[in-house]
N, C-alpha and C positions, 0 to 999 in steps of 0.2 A: 728796384729798377726794372722796368719792363723792357722787353725786347720785341722788335718788330718781326724778326724772322722766326719761322717755325720749321719743324723737321720736314714737313711736306714741301716747303720752299726749297730747302737744300736738295731734296730728292729731285725736284723739278729741274733745278739748275744743272745737277749732275747728269740727268738723263738727256736734257737738250744738248749739253756740251758734248756728250758721248755720241749721240746719234745725229746731231745737226739739224733736226727737224721736229717741229711740234707734233706732227702726225705720228711719227715713229715713237717719240717720247710718250705721247698719249697712250699708244698701244702698250708700252712697257708699264706705265703707271695706271692703266685701266681708267683713263680719263678721255673725254672728247677733246678734239683740237680747240674747240671754242672755250671749254673750261680751262684748259691749260694756258691758252692765250690770255684769258682774263686773269689767271693767277700770276702770270709773268708780269703783266702790266701793273698789278697790285704790288708786287715785290719792288719793281723799279720805282713806283710812286713812293713807297715807304722809304726807300733808301735815297731817293733823289738823284739816281744815276742810272743810265742804261746799262744793261748787262750783256746784251747781244746786239750784233749788227747783222742785217740780212745782206749777204753777198751772193747774188744769183738766187738759187733755191736753197742755199744753206745758211744756217744761223751760226755765226762765229762769236767768240767771247770778246768783249771789250776788256781793257785793263781792269776795270772794276769787277767785271764778271770773272776774270781769271783769279783775282784775289779772293772772291767769294767761293769759287770752285775749290781752291786749295783748302780753305777752312772746311767746306762742306765734306770733302773727302775724309779729312781727319775725324770730323764729328760723326759721320755716318759709319766709318770703320770702327770707331770706338763703341758706338751704340750696338753695332752688330756683334762685336766681341762680347759685350756685356750681356746681350740677349742669349748668345750661345752658352756663356758661362752659367747663367741662371737656369737655362734649360738643362744643362749638364748637372747642376746641383740638384734639380728635381729628380733626374734619372738616378743619380747616385745617392739620393737621400742625404744630401749634405746641406749645410747651412750654419747659421749661428743662432743659438738659443740663449737669450739674456734673461737672467733669473735673479730674484731677490726674495727675502722672507721678511716677515713683519717682526721677527724676534731673533735676537742674536743667537740664542741657544739652538735654533734650528740648523745653523751652519755646522753644528757638531755631528749631526747624523747624515748630512748630505753626501760627504765623500764616498762612503760605501755604495750608496745608491748611484752616484755618478759613475763609479767604476762599472757597474752593471750596464748603465745606459751607454757608456762608451763602447762596450763590447758589441752592443746591438747596433749603434749608430756611430761608427768610428769616424765618419766624415762630418759629424755635427760638432761644432765647437760650442761648449757651454761656458758662458761668461757670467760669473756671480758678481752682482752689483751691490756691494755692502752699503754704499752711500745712499741707495734707494730704500734702505730698511725702514726709515722713519716715514716715508711717503710712497708706499708701493702703488696705491691706486692712482695718485697723481702722475706717477712715472709711467704707469700703464697707459693712461689716457693721452700722455704726451708722446707716446711711441718710443720711450727710452728703454723699456724692458718688455719682455714677451710673456713672462709668467711671474705672478706674485703669489707667494704662499702666505695667506693672511688668515687672521682670526676675527678681524673686524667684519661687521655686516656690510655687504655691498648691494646697493640698489641703483645700478646704472645699466641701462639697456645696451650700452655699447660693449659691455663686458660679459663674457661667459664665465660662470662660477660653478666649479665642481667640488663637492665635499670630498675631503681626503681622509681625515681622521679626527678623533676627539681625544682630548687630554684633560688632565686636572692640574690646576695650579695649587700648590701646597705651600704652607709656611715651613721654612726650615729654621732650625735653632740648634744651639749647642745641647749636648746630652745633659749638661748641668743646668740648663735653663728651666724655669718654672713651667714652660709649655710642654716639656718632656713628660710631665706628670698629668697631662690633660689628653682626653681622647680627641678633642678638636679645639680650635681657637675661636673665640668670639671676636667680632669686629671691635668691640669696646676694649678688648684686651691690649690693643695696639697703641693706646694713648701714651703709655709710659715707655715705649720702645724706641730704639734706634733702628730705622728701616733702611736697608740698602736696596737701591733701585738702579736700573740702567738709565743712563742719561739720554735725553733730558727728562727730568722728573715730570714735566708737563704732559708727557706721553705715557706715563706709567698707568697701565689699565687698573691695577689694584688700587693705586693711590687716588687716581682721578675719578674712577667709576664705581668704586666700592667704599673706600674709607671716607674721603672728603664728603661725598653726598650723604653719608650717614652721620656727619658731624664729628668725625674722628680724625684728629691730626696727631700723627706720631710725635713723640718728644723731639725727634731729630730724623731728618731724611738725608742720607748721603748717597751721592751718585758714584757708581762704580761700573766701569766699562766691561770688565771681563768676568765671565761666569765663575772661573776658577778662583779669582780674587774674592768674589762674593762668598763663595763656599768657605774659603779659609778664614775670612773675617767672622763669619757665623760660627765656624768650628771653634774659634778662639773665644767665643762668648762676647764679642763686641757689638752684636746686634742680631737682627733677624732679617729674613728676606722671603720673597715669594718667587718660586721657580716651578717649571713644569715637573711633574712627578717623575716622568721618564728620564729627565736630565739629572735628577739628584738621587734616583733609586740606587745606583751603585754605591754612593757614599753612605746612604742609609743602611744598605745591606752590610757594609763594612763596619758599621757602628760608629762612623765618624760624626754623624749628625742625626737629628731626628726630623721627621716630616709629619706635619699635622694638617688635616683639612681646615679650611676657613669656614666656619660654621659647621653644624652637623651634616648639612647637605653637600658641602664642598663647593668649590668654584671650578666650573667646567667650561672648556672652550671647544668650539668646532672649527677646525682648520679647513680651508678651501684653497683650491688652485684657481686663481683668477687670470683671465687672459682676454685680449681683444677677440670678439666673436669670429672675425675672419681667420684667426689662427687656430681656433678650436678643432677644426677638421684637418689640419696639416698633420701628416702621419707622424713625424718625429716629435711634434708637440703633444699630440694625443697619447703617444707611447710614453712620454715622460710623466704625464699625469697618471697613467695606469701604473707605472712603477711607484709613484708616490703613494697611491692607494694600497699597493701590495706591500710596501716596505717601510712606510712611515712608522715612527716610533709609537709603541703602545705599551702601557704598563697596566696590568690588572689592578684596579683600585680596590684596596682592602681597607676597611675601617680598623684602626688600631684598637686592640682590646683595652678595656678599662684598666688603668694602672693603679696599683695599690698606693695609697698615700701614706702608708705606714713608713716610719723611719727605717732605713736600712741598718 
């Protein structure tokens, strides 16, 4: 639905009503009397009703003009308050930062980072949008979030992309699993396995971009939402999964599960912070990206030693 009135029209009506003269109103609005008179006739033509009557040398409001003036005062006052609040937000480094990641495991290491960020920018509210996890780029372009932490390649000139960290996706399995006796796992080894993935399986990177293109379909694929649940199912020997090494390293160190690279080279990802280009230079956004680079998880990748296949 289009509206005929613009902010400049409301300012005109308010100025003329206050000063009673097009000349004095023009001085306030930095417009000539001719330009102001033209705008006033344009407003009255659009609305189909006169807004002012000339009584002597003074312009006075008609009933229609009084009604418009009442609304104009409310709208202009609200706009002024909004402008003042936004300018104050800029001075106080305050605002809202909407954030999502492309992987559920990333939410595990965000809280400590957010605590540091809050100490530096106490007036910036960080909102984590879990629902945007599956479609961060689309949500960025729609203006629904401000930063997406992604491992997918982005080729869109509307977005600024800053590399943050690199990690490795490893296969996790029970200590009793046959993979525990291998230095790495071949893609073809997954044919007979139950594979646990985050839902929906159509967006599983390992399944959709590694296994299926290689012609390998696991015997069974089960969707499990929680990282902790996946780890427990794997620990019980009910299947295997692929997770970030940094996410599973504590469980590996504790001897609960084993982690093995996928192929001898491993499967590595580069994570980046993506944001609309206009936001990249905003101080509290740039500072958040710097914290990501300084404190994002990293685990030194070590190739497991060859395991003796002799019976114990």
